[in-house]
KEKE-3310 file (N, C-alpha, C; in steps of 0.2 Angstrom, whole numbers, plus 5000, padded with zeros to 4 digits):
npx = (4993:5008:5007:5016:5015:5002:4999:5007:4999:4988:4991:4997:4986:4980:4986:4987:4975:4972:4981:4975:4962:4967:4972:4962:4956:4959:4952:4945:4941:4956:4968:4988:4997:4990:4986:5000:5002:4994:4994:5009:5007:4997:5004:5018:5011:5002:5017:5021:5012:5012:5026:5029:5017:5020:5033:5029:5021:5033:5039:5028:5030:5043:5042:5034:5040:5049)
npy = (4981:4972:4957:4958:4969:4973:4964:4967:4982:4978:4972:4983:4992:4984:4985:4999:4998:4991:4997:5010:5006:4999:5014:5017:5010:5016:5026:5021:5017:5011:5001:5010:5001:4995:5004:5009:4997:4998:5009:5008:4998:5002:5014:5010:5000:5008:5016:5006:5001:5015:5014:5003:5005:5016:5009:5000:5010:5016:5003:5000:5011:5011:4998:5000:5013:5001)
npz = (4894:4904:4914:4925:4929:4931:4939:4951:4953:4958:4970:4978:4975:4990:5000:5001:5005:5014:5023:5025:5031:5044:5050:5050:5061:5071:5074:5086:5103:5113:5120:5123:5115:5106:5096:5095:5087:5075:5072:5066:5057:5048:5043:5038:5029:5020:5013:5006:4998:4991:4987:4979:4968:4963:4957:4947:4939:4937:4928:4919:4908:4905:4898:4888:4882:4878)
capx = (4997:5009:5005:5017:5014:4994:5000:5010:4995:4985:4997:4998:4979:4977:4991:4983:4967:4973:4985:4970:4959:4974:4974:4953:4955:4961:4944:4939:4947:4959:4977:4991:5000:4986:4987:5003:5003:4989:5000:5015:5007:4995:5009:5022:5005:5001:5020:5023:5007:5012:5029:5025:5014:5028:5037:5022:5023:5040:5038:5025:5033:5050:5041:5030:5046:5057)
capy = (4980:4967:4954:4956:4976:4974:4962:4975:4987:4976:4973:4989:4992:4978:4987:5004:4998:4986:5002:5014:5003:4999:5020:5021:5008:5020:5031:5018:5019:5008:5005:5009:4998:4995:5012:5007:4996:5001:5015:5009:4996:5007:5018:5005:4998:5016:5019:5000:5003:5021:5014:4997:5007:5020:5005:4998:5014:5016:4996:4999:5015:5009:4992:5002:5012:4997)
capz = (4902:4903:4917:4931:4929:4932:4949:4955:4954:4963:4979:4980:4980:4992:5004:5002:5008:5022:5028:5027:5036:5049:5052:5051:5066:5074:5077:5089:5107:5110:5123:5120:5114:5100:5094:5091:5083:5071:5069:5062:5050:5043:5040:5035:5022:5014:5010:5005:4991:4985:4981:4975:4962:4957:4953:4943:4935:4931:4924:4912:4905:4903:4895:4882:4879:4873)
cpx = (5000:5007:5006:5014:5006:4997:5003:5002:4989:4986:4998:4994:4976:4982:4988:4976:4968:4978:4981:4965:4964:4972:4967:4952:4954:4959:4942:4944:4949:4967:4981:4996:4997:4985:4995:5006:4999:4994:5006:5012:5003:5001:5012:5018:5005:5008:5024:5020:5009:5019:5028:5022:5019:5032:5035:5022:5028:5041:5035:5027:5038:5048:5036:5037:5049:5054)
cpy = (4975:4963:4955:4966:4976:4967:4967:4980:4984:4974:4978:4993:4989:4981:4993:5003:4996:4991:5008:5012:5000:5010:5023:5018:5011:5026:5027:5019:5012:5008:5007:5007:4994:4999:5012:5005:4994:5005:5015:5004:5001:5010:5016:5001:5001:5016:5013:4999:5006:5019:5007:5001:5013:5014:5003:5003:5014:5008:4996:5006:5012:5003:4993:5006:5008:4994)
cpz = (4902:4912:4924:4931:4933:4941:4952:4958:4959:4970:4980:4983:4987:4996:5004:5005:5013:5027:5030:5031:5041:5053:5052:5059:5073:5079:5083:5096:5109:5118:5120:5113:5103:5096:5089:5085:5075:5065:5063:5058:5046:5039:5035:5028:5017:5009:5006:4998:4987:4983:4978:4967:4959:4953:4948:4936:4930:4924:4918:4907:4901:4896:4889:4880:4876:4868)
residu = (UNK:UNK:UNK:UNK:UNK:UNK:UNK:UNK:UNK:UNK:UNK:UNK:UNK:UNK:UNK:UNK:UNK:UNK:UNK:UNK:UNK:UNK:UNK:UNK:UNK:UNK:UNK:UNK:UNK:UNK:UNK:UNK:UNK:UNK:UNK:UNK:UNK:UNK:UNK:UNK:UNK:UNK:UNK:UNK:UNK:UNK:UNK:UNK:UNK:UNK:UNK:UNK:UNK:UNK:UNK:UNK:UNK:UNK:UNK:UNK:UNK:UNK:UNK:UNK:UNK:UNK)
# end
């Protein structure tokens, strides 16, 4: 595995953890603004993590095939 792909996977894992953590914080009661911020941040971090992991997988397959 090339170093760039490993870094992309590490950042993707970090984003997924942060996103899941934000969404889990919604279980505690809070105001509407807090819920909105946690929900939006969590969903966006999860989406970025999934997209980055998919890009890393494509980059890995492309570098092995070439």
